N, C-alpha and C positions, 0 to 999 in steps of 0.2 A: 216721585208723584205717583198721584192716584186717581184715573178717570172713575166715571160712576156712569154705571149703564142702567136702564129700566125696560125691562122685556115684560111686556102685558099690554095694556090697555091705557093710552094715553088720558083716554077720562075717566079713570079708575079713583078711588080715593086716597090708594098708595100713591099715584103718579102725580096726584095733587098736592099731596105731603111733600114729595120729591122735590116741586118745583121751587119749594120754600128755604130747603137747607142752605144754609148761609156761607158763604166761599166756595161752593160746589155749581160747577155748570154740569148738568146731568141729562145725556144721552139716550130720547125715549126711541124705542123700537118696537116692532111689532111681531117679529121672527125672531127665531135661533139663529139665523144663518147671518140675520143683520147684526145679532147683537155680538156675532163672532167677529164679523167685519168692524164696528165700533170698537173690539176692544183689542183688536191685530195692532201690534206698534213694532218699530224697529229701535226704538230710542230705548238704549240701556235703562235699567232701573225705573222703568215706568209701568206700574201695576192697574188693573183693572178689579172693579168690582162690580158685579151685575148682581143687582136686585130682579129676582124670578118672581114672577106672580103665580101660584099654584093654579093648576086647570085638572086636566083628565090625569092621572096617575101615570098611565102610559104612556103617553104622550109627552109627558113631563119628561119621564127616565129617559126619552129617546135624546130629546133638545139637551138635559143637562150633560149626558152620555158625550155626545157630540160636540158640547163646547169646550168640556175638559179633553178630549182627545185633539181636539186645534187649537187649543189654546194655552199659553203658558201665563206663570204668574196673575192666574183669575182667580177670584174669592167668589164663589156663589152664596146669597143671601136667600133662603126662601122663604118668600112673604105668602103666611097661612093662617087658619086657625089653629086650633089647638089641635095636634098630630097624634095620631095613637102610634105606639110602640113599635109597631108595624111598620108604620111609614117613616119615622125617625128611620127605622134599618135599611128601609130601602132606599130612599132619597141620600142617606149617608152614601151607602155603598156605591152609588151611583154620581157622587161627588160634590153633594151640597155641604159647603163648609158651615153653613149657622143658619139659623131659623131666626124670625121677626114676627111678630103678630099683624095681622093685616089692621088691626086695630090700636095700633101703636101710633104713639102721637109724633111731629114731627120733632121734637127734641128727643125722644126716642130714636128715631132712623139718624139723626146727626149724630147722638153719642154712640152709633155701631158704626157709622162711618169714621169717627175719631178714634174708637178703639183701634180699627184695623190701620189706619194711619199711624199711631202711635206703636203699635208692633209691626210695620212693615218688614224691617229688618229680620224680623224673627219668622214671619209668615210667608214670606217671599226670599229668605234667603239663600232658598236653592234654586239652582236651573232645572231641576226636578219638578213637576206638578206636585204640589201637596195633593195629597187624597185624605187627609183629615188635618183640622185647624188642632184637634187634640192630640199633644204627641208630646207631652213632658214626660220625661225621664228623671227619676229619681237619682239627686248627687249620691257618690259613690260613698262620702263622709256619713249621711243620713241613714243608705241603706244597711253600714256596716253598724251604725247605734242600733239600727232596729236590732237586728240579728240579735248581737250580744246582749241587748236590754230583754229583747221577748223569750230568748232561749235561760238567762237568768231567773227572769222571773217566772217560768214555768216550770225550773228546779226548785227554788225558795217555795214556791206559793204549791207546789202540787200537795202539800196535806189538806189546804185549803179549798183544792179542787176535790178532793175524795170523800171530804166532808160534808163539803155542798150537797155533791151529787148524791151521797147517800141518803142527806136528811130531805132534800126532793125527793127520793123515791118513797122513803117511808111514809110522808105525808100524804102522800097523793100519786094516784095512776100517771102513767102517760110517759114521755120522752125527757131526761134531764136535762138536753137541751134544746133549745130554740133556733131553728135557723131560718132567715128572711134573707131576699133578694134585695141587694143596695147597690148603689150606683157608685163609686169611686173615680178613682186618677181615668183621666182620657174616657171619662164614661163607660169605665170598666164595671160591668155586671158580676156579683161574687157573692157568694153564701156568708151572710152577716150571722157570727156566734153569739148566745147568749145563752147564760143558766135561764131556765122556765120558771117564770116567777105566777105565773096562774093556773087555775085549775084547767083539766081538760074541757069539763061541762061549764065552762065560765056564760057561755049564752044562755043557758038556762039560770042560772045565778041573776045575771042582768035584767031578766025580764020579770023576775022577782023584787027587783029593788024597785023601793018608791022614787017617784019623779022628785021628790023635795031632795034625795040625796043629792043630784046634779048640782054642783055648786054655782051654776049658770041659770037655773031654772027661774031664779027670781028676776034677773033682769035681761034675760034671753031668749026669744022665740024660739021654742023648739022645733025643730026640724030631724025627721026619720032619714038615716042614712039608708039606701036603698044600694043592696048588693045581690050577685049573684049566687044561688046557692051551688058552691063548687066541690060541697065532701066536707068529711069532718077535718081533715087535714088542715085544708082551706079555711075552715072556721075557725079550727085554732089559730092560724095566723092574725086572722082578723081579730082574733081575742088578744094577743098581743099587743097588736097597735090601737087596741082601745074604740073597734068599730064594730056595733051590733049587727047580726046579719037576719034581718025580720022581715025585708020585701023584696018581690021579686022588681027585676028591673025591666022597662017598657022596649021595646024595640025601638022606639026614634031618638033613646035617649044618649048622648053621649057618654064614653063610659072612659073614666081613668085608669089603667093597672096598677095596681101594686101587690106583689108579691104574686099569690095565688089565687087573689079575688080581683072584682072591679069594684068602682065606685063611681056615681053620677057623678057628672061634671058639676052640675046645677049644685047638687047640695056639697060637693068640694069649695066649692065658691063662696056657698052662703055661709061654710064654715067661718072660709080665710074671713071673708068680710066681715064677719062677728068680731074678729081680732083675739081670737083663741089661739092664735100661733100653731095654727094646723094641728090641734086634739080636735076630735071628731066627738068624744066625749071624755070628760073629766071629771071625777067622781071622786070625793073627800071619803075617806075609809072605804075603799071600794072593796066590797064582798068578794069581787073574783079573784083577786089575789091570796094566796096562799099564807100561811104566819112564816113559813119560811121566806118565800116572796118578798116582802116586804120586809125581812129584815136584810137580804142580802141586796135588795133595790136601796135601801137607805146608807149602806156601806159601801156601795157601786161594786160588790162582789159578782153580781150578773155579769159585767160587762168583762171577767177575766179570761172567758173562752176567746175573745178578741186576740190575745195576745198569739193565740194559732192562725189565724188572722194575720199577722202581723210576722210570726215567722214567716209564713208561707209568700208573703208579696203581697196580699192583699190591700194592706192596710200599713200607715206608719204609728209610730207610738203619738207624735204628735203631726196633726195636720185638720182639713176640714173634712167635719161629720158625714160618712155615706149615708146618702138620702136614700129612702124608699121610692121606687119605680114614679109613682103617683107625684110626689112631690120633683124628683130631678127632670121628669119629664117637663114642666111649668117652665124651670130655668133654662131651657133651651130656646126659649122663644123672648128673649131679653137680656139685655147685658152681663146678666150674673151667668153665661155663661163661662166667664172667667175663674169662677170658683173651682171647674171642674182642671186646671190646668194648675193644680197643686196636688201633693198627697192627700190621701184619707186618712183621717187621724184616730185614734183612741181619746184623746183630748186636746183642744185646738185652746184657739186665740177669744172664741165669741163665749166657750163654757167657763173660761176663769173670769172673761169683762163680766157676765151674766151674773157670777157669782157676787162679783163683788158690787152689783147693783141690786144684789138681794133677790134674784132672779127678776128683775123686773126690764127686760129687755124683749123689743119686738122682731115680728120674725124677718123685716126689712134689716134691723139693723145687724142681724145674724148673719145675713147675706152679703153685707157690705163688709164684716169684718173676715168673712171668708175670704171675700175678694182681694182683702187688706194681706191676708197673710199670704195668699197666694203669690201675690206682686212684691212682698218683702221678706219673705222668713229666710231664717239663715242660723246657723249654730246658737248662738247667743239668745237669738228670739225663742228658739225651741228650747233652752236652757231654762229660760222665765217662765214659760208658760209651766213647763214641766215643775217647777218647783212653786207657783202658785196652786197647782194641780194638788200637790202634796196635801197642803193646808188646808184646801176646800176640797179634800176627799169627803169626810166624813159631814154629811149635809145634816143641816139641822131640821129639815122639814122634809116630810115625807113626798116622794116623787112618785 
């Protein structure tokens, strides 16, 4: 049995939405001590969800810490607009289990409650309070397969590693490997490895390109992505993500953090709404990509260093693609948080499904396939995905 409590202003938009949740009686309180009383129960198997309306951060942390210290089997959902990476870390450390946008619909709130009810035994199975919802542990069979597969892959493909590294260094100056921060299982952040496929001075090459090269120029309104100048290394990482560094940010803008750069939330949302699948700039015959880079991208050789990520335990052979920080942050505000309760992988369900559809798949479809994999993965499904990946390995078009 689940109790639902709302801690905040009963006249707020969120409170009004919760009043219309079907099949649920919501208790409305204005202080965290009232919330503690509303959630306290001696009935075995009864649990509580607290929707906590964000206010001032210091006061919030005091309240959340108190609730976690005085209540068992309580799941706290922070109701807030977009959070910064620092906010997410602070609130999760205090005891917040999940977040939801204050602009979410009644249906979204209902789905969040249903998500918890469906996983009640998993979330509240221990007498000890859960510090985190994201507590996935990779099964032994999957980890054993990853270690064997990645070790054999590194040994067998070592000549390819050496030749690729040599070709990259001979063609252009700069590091052989490109590292970016990605979010994987349990929202763990790690260094994601790829062979470098762009010139170090990619930003200069971008400015020299004609606007007509952009395949979206004829049909989409062009928006300049504003980024903060954070040095040559940060700019190189921005180039690998396909984001030009042309303008300074303003003080009053909300910024999203990705690797070692920040992106205006307004620009990110504009690009997202234009349905270009989160690609800020996608250019046909992109001159920023080296000749070696085009080749290794076409045959997915640039992905091979991720075998070291797999051997280390950051990733699995098959799983959900690890996301850049700015994308991962967006997925903590809706029901797609479930995708992080699964392995992060080199290949996965949506990758093979997308190629089966000719590359025609929306970002929402990819998210739903990630969630589906996390809920249903098994050895047979992993082998099926690997089998399909082998036949789709050589891409027919440039990426």
